[in-house]
C-alpha positions in Angstrom: 88.4 39.5 184.4 85.9 41.1 187.0 86.4 44.9 187.5 87.5 44.5 191.5 89.9 42.0 189.8 90.8 44.3 187.3 91.6 46.8 189.8 93.4 45.1 192.3 95.7 44.0 189.0 96.5 47.3 188.2 96.9 48.7 191.7 98.9 45.6 192.8 101.3 45.6 189.7 104.5 48.2 189.1 103.3 50.6 186.2 106.4 50.2 184.5 109.9 48.9 184.2 112.1 50.5 186.8 113.9 53.4 185.9 117.6 53.7 185.8 117.8 56.7 188.4 118.5 57.2 191.7 115.4 56.7 194.3 114.9 58.5 197.2 114.5 56.7 200.1 110.6 56.9 200.1 110.7 55.9 196.5 112.1 52.7 197.6 110.2 52.2 199.9 107.3 52.4 197.9 108.8 50.2 195.3 109.7 47.6 197.8 106.2 47.4 199.0 104.4 47.6 195.0 106.8 44.2 194.5 105.9 43.0 197.6 102.5 43.3 196.7 102.4 42.1 193.5 104.4 38.8 194.3 103.5 37.4 197.7 104.3 34.5 196.7 107.8 34.7 196.0 108.8 37.9 198.3 108.0 38.8 201.8 109.1 42.8 203.2 110.0 43.0 206.3 111.9 45.6 208.4 115.2 45.1 210.5 115.0 48.1 212.5 115.6 52.3 212.1 118.1 54.4 211.1 119.1 57.6 213.9 116.3 59.4 212.6 113.4 56.5 212.5 114.1 55.7 209.1 113.2 51.9 208.6 115.8 49.8 206.9 113.8 47.7 204.6 115.0 44.1 203.3 113.0 42.4 200.4 113.5 38.7 201.0 112.9 36.8 197.8 112.5 32.8 197.5 109.8 30.1 197.3 109.5 30.4 200.9 110.1 34.0 201.5 108.4 34.4 205.1 110.7 32.0 206.8 113.7 29.2 207.1 113.6 25.9 205.1 115.7 23.3 206.1 117.8 22.4 203.6 117.6 25.9 201.6 120.5 28.4 202.4 120.5 32.2 203.5 122.2 34.8 201.5 121.9 38.7 201.8 123.2 41.7 200.0 123.5 45.1 201.6 124.0 48.3 199.8 125.1 52.1 200.8 126.1 51.5 204.4 128.2 54.7 203.1 125.7 57.0 202.6 127.4 58.6 199.7 128.3 55.2 198.2 125.2 55.0 196.2 125.8 52.9 193.1 124.9 49.6 195.5 121.2 51.2 195.7 120.3 51.0 192.3 122.1 47.5 191.4 120.4 45.8 193.9 116.5 47.5 193.1 117.7 46.7 189.5 118.4 43.0 190.6 115.1 42.4 192.5 113.2 44.0 189.3 115.3 41.3 187.3 114.3 38.2 189.7 111.1 38.8 189.8 110.8 39.6 186.4 112.7 36.9 185.2 110.6 34.2 187.8 107.0 35.2 186.1 108.6 34.6 182.8 109.9 31.1 184.0 113.6 32.1 183.1 115.6 29.2 184.3 118.1 31.0 185.9 115.8 32.9 188.1 113.7 29.8 188.6 116.6 27.7 190.2 117.8 30.5 192.4 114.6 31.3 193.9 113.9 27.6 194.2 117.0 27.3 196.0 118.0 30.0 197.8 116.3 32.5 200.2 117.8 36.0 199.0 117.8 38.6 201.6 118.6 42.4 199.6 119.0 45.5 202.3 119.2 48.3 199.3 120.0 50.8 202.2 121.7 50.2 205.3 122.2 54.5 205.7 119.2 56.2 204.7 120.1 59.0 206.7 123.8 59.4 205.1 121.9 59.4 201.8 119.7 62.1 202.7 123.1 64.1 203.3 125.0 63.2 200.3 125.8 65.3 197.2 126.8 64.0 194.1 130.6 64.5 194.3 132.7 61.9 192.8 134.8 60.9 195.6 134.6 63.8 198.1 130.6 64.2 198.7 129.7 64.1 202.5 127.0 61.7 203.6 129.6 58.9 204.5 128.4 58.6 208.2 125.2 58.0 209.4 123.4 60.8 211.6 125.2 61.3 214.1 128.6 61.5 212.5 130.0 57.7 212.8 131.1 55.6 210.2 128.7 52.4 210.4 131.9 50.2 208.7 134.0 51.1 212.3 131.2 50.4 214.5 130.7 46.5 214.7 132.5 44.9 217.8 136.1 43.7 216.8 137.3 40.3 217.0 140.6 41.4 217.5 140.3 44.3 220.0 138.5 41.7 221.9 142.0 39.3 221.5 143.8 42.3 223.0 141.3 42.9 226.0 140.3 46.3 224.5 137.5 47.6 225.7 134.3 47.3 223.2 131.3 49.3 223.4 128.2 47.6 224.6 125.8 47.0 222.1 123.3 49.3 223.6 125.7 52.0 223.0 126.3 51.0 219.0 124.6 53.1 216.3 120.9 52.2 215.5 121.8 50.5 212.0 124.8 48.2 213.3 122.5 47.6 216.6 119.6 46.4 213.5 122.3 44.3 211.5 123.6 42.5 214.4 120.0 42.1 215.4 119.5 40.6 211.8 122.3 38.3 212.3 120.9 36.7 215.5 117.3 36.0 213.6 118.7 34.4 210.0 122.0 32.2 209.7 123.1 33.5 206.6 126.2 31.8 205.3 126.8 33.8 202.5 126.8 37.7 201.9 128.1 40.7 200.5 127.9 44.4 201.1 128.2 47.0 197.9 130.6 50.2 198.3 131.5 52.7 195.7 134.8 54.5 195.2 137.2 51.6 194.1 136.7 48.7 192.2 137.7 45.5 193.9 136.5 42.8 196.0 137.5 42.7 199.1 137.6 39.7 201.8 138.4 39.3 205.7 140.5 39.6 207.5 140.0 43.7 207.7 142.2 43.7 211.0 144.6 41.7 212.5 146.2 40.6 215.9 150.0 40.9 214.7 149.7 37.1 215.4 150.4 34.3 212.8 147.5 35.4 211.3 150.0 38.0 209.1 151.1 36.5 205.8 153.4 38.5 203.3 151.2 42.0 204.4 147.9 40.0 204.4 145.6 38.8 207.6 144.5 35.5 206.8 141.9 33.9 208.2 141.3 30.2 208.1 138.9 30.2 205.1 141.0 32.1 203.0 141.0 30.3 199.7 137.3 30.1 199.8 137.2 33.8 200.1 139.9 34.2 197.7 138.0 31.8 195.3 134.6 33.9 196.2 136.1 37.4 195.2 137.5 36.0 192.0 133.7 35.2 190.8 132.8 38.4 191.4 135.9 39.8 189.8 135.9 37.9 187.0 132.6 38.0 185.9 132.3 41.3 186.1 133.2 43.5 182.9 136.4 45.2 184.4 137.3 44.5 187.7 139.4 41.5 187.6 142.1 43.8 185.1 142.9 45.1 188.3 144.1 49.2 187.7 140.4 50.7 186.1 140.1 53.4 188.5 142.9 56.4 188.6 144.4 57.5 191.9 144.1 53.7 192.8 146.8 50.9 193.5 146.8 48.0 191.3 144.5 45.1 192.6 145.8 42.1 191.0 142.6 40.3 189.4 140.3 42.4 190.9 140.6 41.1 194.4 142.5 42.3 197.6 142.9 41.1 201.0 141.0 43.8 203.2 144.2 44.1 205.6 146.7 44.2 203.0 144.6 47.2 201.6 144.1 48.8 204.4 143.3 47.8 208.0 140.1 49.0 209.6 139.1 48.3 213.0 135.0 47.2 213.6 134.0 46.4 210.2 131.1 44.8 209.2 132.7 41.7 206.8 135.2 40.8 209.8 132.2 40.3 212.1 129.7 38.2 209.6 132.5 36.0 209.5 133.5 35.4 212.6 130.6 36.0 215.1 127.5 35.1 212.5 129.6 32.1 210.5 128.6 34.1 207.5 131.2 34.7 204.8 130.9 38.6 203.6 133.3 40.4 200.7 132.8 43.9 200.7 132.2 45.1 196.6 133.7 48.2 195.7 132.0 48.5 192.5 131.9 52.0 190.9 135.4 54.0 190.9 132.9 57.0 191.6 130.8 57.1 194.5 128.2 58.9 192.7 128.2 57.9 189.3 126.6 60.3 186.7 123.4 59.4 186.6 123.5 58.0 182.9 126.1 55.9 183.6 123.4 53.5 185.5 122.7 51.2 182.6 125.7 50.4 181.7 127.1 49.7 185.2 124.2 47.5 185.7 125.1 45.8 182.6 128.9 45.5 184.3 127.6 44.0 187.4 124.6 41.9 186.6 126.7 38.8 185.8 128.8 39.2 189.2 125.8 39.5 191.2 124.0 35.9 190.1 127.5 34.1 189.9 128.0 35.4 193.6 124.9 34.3 194.9 125.2 31.0 193.5 128.6 30.2 195.4 126.6 29.7 198.1 126.0 26.1 197.0 129.3 25.4 197.6 130.7 22.7 200.1 129.0 20.7 202.3 125.4 21.4 203.9 123.1 19.3 206.7 122.1 18.4 209.9 123.3 17.2 213.0 121.4 14.5 215.1 121.6 13.3 218.6 121.4 9.8 220.0 117.7 9.6 220.1 118.1 11.2 216.0 116.8 14.2 217.1 118.4 17.8 215.6 120.7 19.3 218.3 121.6 23.2 218.8 125.1 24.2 219.1 126.8 21.5 218.2 130.3 22.4 216.6 131.3 21.3 212.9 134.8 21.9 212.5 137.0 21.2 209.3 140.7 19.9 209.9 143.1 22.8 209.2 140.4 25.7 209.5 140.6 26.8 213.3 137.8 29.3 213.8 138.0 31.8 216.4 134.6 30.9 217.1 133.9 27.6 215.9 130.9 27.1 213.7 127.7 25.4 215.0 124.7 24.6 214.3 121.4 26.4 214.6 118.0 26.3 216.0 117.4 23.5 213.2 120.2 21.4 214.0 122.0 22.7 210.5 125.2 23.2 209.6 126.1 25.0 206.1 130.4 25.0 205.2 131.4 26.7 202.0 134.5 24.5 200.6 136.4 24.8 197.8 135.7 20.9 195.9 138.4 18.1 198.0 138.9 15.8 200.5 137.9 17.3 204.2 138.2 15.6 207.7 135.0 16.9 209.6 135.2 16.6 213.6 131.4 16.9 214.9 131.3 17.4 218.9 128.4 17.5 221.5 128.0 17.6 225.1 127.0 13.5 226.2 127.7 12.5 222.7 131.6 10.5 220.9 133.0 12.8 219.2 132.6 11.8 215.6 135.3 12.5 213.0 134.2 11.6 209.3 136.0 12.5 205.7 133.9 13.4 203.0 134.7 14.0 199.5 133.5 17.3 198.3 132.2 17.9 194.8 131.5 21.1 193.0 127.6 22.2 194.2 127.0 25.7 192.3 125.9 24.3 188.6 123.5 22.1 190.6 122.2 24.6 193.0 123.2 22.5 195.7 126.0 21.8 198.5 127.1 18.4 198.8 124.2 17.3 201.4 125.4 15.0 204.3 124.0 14.3 208.0 125.8 13.3 210.9 125.0 11.1 213.4 126.0 11.3 216.9 126.3 8.4 219.6 126.1 9.3 223.2 128.3 8.7 225.8 127.3 5.6 228.2 126.5 7.2 231.3 129.0 5.5 233.6 131.6 6.6 231.6 130.8 10.5 231.2 133.9 12.2 232.5 133.0 15.4 235.0 135.9 17.4 232.7 134.6 20.2 230.2 134.5 19.3 226.6 138.1 20.7 225.2 136.3 22.4 222.5 133.6 23.9 224.2 135.9 25.4 226.5 138.1 26.7 224.2 135.0 28.4 221.9 134.0 29.9 225.1 137.3 31.7 225.6 137.1 32.7 221.9 133.7 34.0 221.8 133.1 37.5 223.2 130.0 38.2 225.8 126.8 37.9 222.7 125.7 41.0 224.1 128.6 42.9 222.6 
């Protein structure tokens, strides 16, 4: 090896294994830069925008095509430290990055298969300013909010407030960190996500809010994909060392099997997981991963061991259900085709992205799909969906639309399109 190559190898390779400690924001940035520089074939470091105080919100993407989306490869994300004083998630996600890279370099089957089949985005801190203000108190430390004193998990557009015709902030008046995430969701077509919190030990799923209508069932606010969300939450809790027991934190309520509907626990307006699900077609959980918001540093190795299997098993669930593309009558992939599953009336119907792709996370079973696009006949097909995660791929199925002859096109608006317009608020919210 030449002296120049040796110098570059030593400079670009992190000098030691990632330590189990709380890294500050500058150290996190430095670590991500090092990982990105030494693994350019599987990593891509980018910022989704600055915090209120101008600290960049750094995301590391991992995968075989880390710089851009590949048709057929679903997009996944983990977000931590939304509340600045809930800090274990920062540690877990840095360790997860380290684990993935080391596993890939060692040709470990789990890492190679996940990175071959999934593009994984990791945001270790969504609220770096809050972290700077936090202290180490287990439950009552400062730093929860951002620099402006705003709880970021109450600052997203709320679907139910829109249904109640309540006024909402325009996008320019939302917090910088929230605007950054909203822009991120528009930039990438995420399929599955989780945000990591602390102060309890439970996997929580939508809805977090309610309109007081038919979605309220037994004290829960039940969404159309409740069966999938319940499965996703149990995947995390049952792969966790103790979350599935449901009673591991003092002064906490009992969570059967370590999962809960968000609204059943306590309602919030403007939460991030509801926003992901309703407006971004991304199924997101809120993972409360430690009883203590700021666990003692000597507990970090054990906490990583307790969560590692869950973090990986949850990513694999992105391969549930069906994926594919919708093609128009000329064989061209079409954007904004509505892909609906009978019995699942989503507030905002799921639509194909700019590549003509759709992803529907579904448990194994038989489902009736209806696909609509202006100028084309409504297409209805029944699909028998297998279990995909063990194969690292959802079932692949493309829908081929047929044009309506020009002489028979009705001037009346497509009812599905009309309904989706009413349900979908101003995209600039």
